[in-house]
C-alpha positions in Angstrom: 3.3 9.9 -8.4 3.5 10.0 -4.7 5.2 8.5 -1.6 8.4 7.2 -3.1 9.7 6.7 0.5 13.3 6.1 -0.5 12.7 3.0 -2.6 14.8 3.3 -5.8 14.0 0.1 -7.8 10.2 0.7 -7.9 10.8 4.4 -8.8 13.1 3.2 -11.6 10.5 0.7 -12.9 7.9 3.4 -13.1 10.3 5.9 -14.7 11.0 3.2 -17.4 7.3 3.1 -18.5 6.9 4.4 -22.0 4.2 6.9 -20.9 6.4 8.2 -18.2 9.5 8.5 -20.4 7.5 10.5 -23.0 5.5 12.8 -20.6 6.0 16.5 -20.3 6.2 16.7 -16.5 6.6 14.3 -13.6 5.0 15.5 -10.4 5.7 13.6 -7.1 3.4 14.7 -4.4 5.5 14.3 -1.3 7.2 11.8 1.1 10.2 11.3 -1.1 13.0 10.0 1.1 11.8 8.5 4.3 12.9 5.0 3.5 15.9 2.8 3.0 17.6 4.5 0.0 17.2 8.2 0.4 20.3 9.4 -1.2 20.0 7.1 -4.2 16.5 8.4 -4.8 17.7 12.0 -4.6 20.4 11.2 -7.2 17.7 9.8 -9.5 15.6 13.0 -9.0 18.6 15.1 -10.0 18.9 13.3 -13.3 15.4 14.2 -14.2 16.2 17.9 -14.3 13.4 20.4 -14.9 11.0 17.7 -16.0 10.5 16.8 -12.3 8.4 18.8 -9.8 8.6 17.8 -6.1 5.8 18.7 -3.7 6.4 18.7 0.1 5.0 15.9 2.2 4.6 15.5 5.9 7.5 13.0 6.0 9.7 15.6 4.2 9.0 18.1 7.0 9.8 15.4 9.6 13.2 14.7 8.0 14.1 18.4 8.2 12.9 18.6 11.8 14.8 15.5 12.8 18.1 17.1 11.6 17.5 19.9 14.1 16.2 17.6 16.9 17.0 13.9 16.5 15.0 13.1 19.6 11.7 13.8 18.0 9.2 11.0 18.0 8.6 9.5 14.5 6.2 6.7 13.4 8.8 4.7 11.6 12.5 4.3 12.9 13.7 4.5 9.3 12.8 8.2 9.3 15.5 9.1 11.9 18.0 6.9 10.0 17.2 8.5 6.7 17.6 12.0 8.2 21.1 11.2 9.2 22.0 10.1 5.6 21.3 13.6 4.2 23.9 16.4 4.0 23.0 20.1 4.7 22.3 20.9 1.0 19.9 18.0 0.7 18.1 19.0 3.9 17.8 22.6 2.5 16.3 21.2 -0.6 13.6 19.4 1.4 13.0 22.4 3.6 12.4 24.5 0.5 9.8 22.3 -1.2 6.4 23.9 -1.9 3.0 22.8 -0.8 0.7 22.8 -2.7 1.9 23.3 -6.2 -0.6 24.8 -8.7 -0.1 24.1 -12.4 -2.1 24.6 -15.6 -2.6 21.4 -17.5 -4.3 21.0 -20.9 -7.7 19.6 -20.5 -7.7 20.2 -16.7 -7.1 23.9 -16.3 -5.7 24.8 -12.8 -4.6 21.7 -10.9 -3.5 21.6 -7.2 -0.9 19.0 -6.5 -0.6 18.4 -2.7 0.2 15.7 -0.2 -2.7 15.3 2.3 -5.0 18.1 1.1 -4.2 21.5 -0.4 -4.5 23.1 3.0 -2.5 20.6 5.1 0.1 18.1 4.1 -0.8 15.7 6.9 -4.6 15.8 6.5 -6.3 12.5 5.7 -9.0 12.1 3.0 -10.1 8.8 1.6 -12.3 7.6 -1.3 -15.2 7.2 1.1 -14.7 10.3 3.2 -18.0 11.9 4.0 -19.2 14.9 2.0 -19.2 17.5 4.8 -15.5 16.7 5.4 -14.7 17.2 1.7 -16.6 20.5 1.8 -14.6 21.6 4.8 -11.3 20.6 3.1 -12.0 22.6 -0.1 -13.8 25.5 1.5 -11.0 28.0 0.9 -9.6 26.5 -2.3 -9.7 28.7 -5.3 -12.9 27.8 -7.2 -10.9 27.9 -10.5 -9.1 24.8 -9.3 -11.2 21.9 -10.6 -8.7 19.1 -10.1 -6.8 18.1 -7.0 -4.0 15.5 -7.0 -3.0 14.2 -3.6 -1.1 11.4 -1.9 -0.4 10.5 1.7 -2.7 7.5 2.2 -0.9 5.2 -0.3 -4.2 4.0 -1.8 -5.1 5.0 -5.4 -8.5 6.4 -6.3 -10.3 8.8 -8.6 -13.6 10.4 -7.6 -15.7 13.5 -8.0 -16.3 15.8 -5.1 -19.0 18.3 -5.9 -17.9 18.5 -9.5 -14.2 18.8 -8.6 -12.0 15.8 -9.7 -9.8 14.3 -7.0 -7.0 11.9 -7.9 -4.8 9.9 -5.5 -2.2 8.0 -7.6 -1.2 5.7 -4.7 2.3 5.0 -3.5 5.6 4.1 -5.2 7.6 3.0 -2.2 5.0 1.8 0.4 2.0 0.5 -1.5 -1.2 -0.4 0.3 -3.4 -3.0 -1.3 -1.0 -4.7 -3.8 2.7 -4.7 -4.3 4.3 -2.7 -7.1 4.4 0.9 -8.2 1.1 2.9 -8.4 0.8 6.1 -10.4 -1.5 8.2 -12.5 -1.4 9.5 -16.0 -3.1 12.9 -16.7 -3.4 13.4 -20.4 -5.5 16.1 -22.0 -8.4 15.9 -19.6 -8.2 12.1 -19.1 -7.0 10.3 -16.0 -5.8 6.7 -15.9 -4.7 5.0 -12.7 -1.6 2.8 -13.6 0.2 0.0 -11.9 3.7 -1.1 -12.6 4.4 -4.7 -11.6 7.8 -5.6 -10.1 9.6 -8.9 -9.4 9.3 -9.0 -5.6 12.3 -11.3 -5.1 14.5 -9.1 -7.2 13.1 -6.0 -5.6 13.9 -7.3 -2.1 17.4 -8.2 -3.2 18.1 -4.8 -4.8 16.8 -2.8 -1.8 18.6 -4.9 0.8 21.8 -4.7 -1.3 21.4 -1.0 -1.8 20.8 0.2 1.7 22.9 0.4 5.0 19.7 0.7 7.1 20.2 -1.9 9.9 16.6 -3.1 9.8 16.3 -3.0 6.0 15.2 -6.6 5.6 12.4 -6.3 8.1 11.4 -2.9 6.5 11.2 -4.4 3.0 9.2 -7.4 4.2 6.7 -5.2 6.0 6.2 -2.5 3.3 7.2 -3.9 -0.1 7.2 -7.7 -0.6 4.1 -8.2 1.6 2.1 -5.1 0.9 -0.2 -3.9 3.7 -3.9 -4.7 2.9 -6.1 -1.7 1.9 -8.5 -3.0 4.6 -5.8 -2.7 7.2 -4.9 0.8 6.0 -8.4 2.0 5.9 -8.9 0.8 9.5 -6.0 2.9 10.6 -6.6 6.0 8.4 -10.4 6.0 8.7 -10.6 7.6 12.2 -8.3 10.4 11.0 -10.8 11.8 8.5 -13.2 12.5 11.3 -15.7 9.8 10.5 
């Protein structure tokens, strides 16, 4: 999974999926709390115990930085609000998250779990990123790592990059393209992109009721109940991959 962005009901819907309940590990590749329900999401994470592995995302770094300097410019006002909801221990948890995380998985061998790319949690790569950019991104990556799982752009895809498998599961809390929870199942060498549907009316009600963020209704309508088009997202992200 990736990009929960402080949205508990969609996270819970995905966690309730049979394949998620029965899996050995849950890896979430960054941007965990920058959204309307940060502490509730952290509480759910704590209940998953050692089954859960968290990777640092750029928004996680931003939350830590905002605690030190609340005047920092951020792309979404909810980030500054979310930072103020966290106590010192929770901020320390975010500050200590690793990036990337390397794991051995049956059927995949060494897998790099990252946010943007293995070398930079804020770097943008897309399904149609040009090949010389991909070559640059992976130039210093251990050749033994043949699978990379990333996040950051909120749009799911699976593609080969010079015989290396790249997987973006999409976003849990701020989906681009269609509403609901996007995630990926890695099972003994096979990859399946999955989508968990949610009742949008109930989702809106639960997030609004479960958050003290002053602009929560506007945030929910912008990012959850009326998911941003993948065309719109690609228009914004495209220039950032150097095309």
